[in-house]
N, C-alpha and C positions, 0 to 999 in steps of 0.2 A: 151471824152466831146464833145457834139454836138456844132457846131458853127451855130449860127443864126444871120445872118446880117439883121439889121433894118436900116431904113433911118433916123429915129428920135429917140433919146435916152430919151425921156421924156414919162412919162405915159399916154397912150391913153385915159384912163377913166379919169384921172384928166383934160386933155386938153378939154374933152367933158363937164366938169362941171364948169359952169361960176363963182362958188363960191370957186373953188379950187385956190391955188397959181398959178402964170403964168408958173412957171417951177418946175415940179416934176420929179426927176431923176428916170428912170426905173431900176429896179433890176430883174424883171421876164420877160423872153422872151418866145414867143410862135410861133411856125411855124405850120400852118394848113396844111393837106395833099395837098391842091391845091398850097402851096408854099407861100402863103401870111403870112406876120408876123406881130406881135403886140408886144408892149412893155408896161409893167405895173410897177407901184411902188410896193413895197413889200405888202402894205395893199391890193391893188386891185388884185395883183397876187394871195394872199391867198383867197380873196373873190371869184375869178373867176377860180381858179384851177379846181375845179371839172367840171365845164361846158367846159372848154377848153379840158380837157382830154376826155370827152364824145363826143367831136367834133373830136377827133383824133389828136389833136395838140401834137407836141413834145414841152416839156417844158424844159427851162434852167432856174433855179431858183439861183440867185446869192444874194438873200436878206440877207444871213449871212454876206454880206458885209456892210450892212447898217451903222454899228457902227464903222467901221474900218477907 
């Protein structure tokens, strides 16, 4: 399993949306070839998955843990 370290465990896309709740836990993590990392909630992870892969990102998807 890949290890992707992020500095913040909240969804990047939700944090940039003023209408989203203040804290939305991330379950999908991406590391770009440059080493930059990003974290997304399960919904935004699914929404952006194809784009992330197209940009060469390594994806760690833990969205199966949402309901545990």
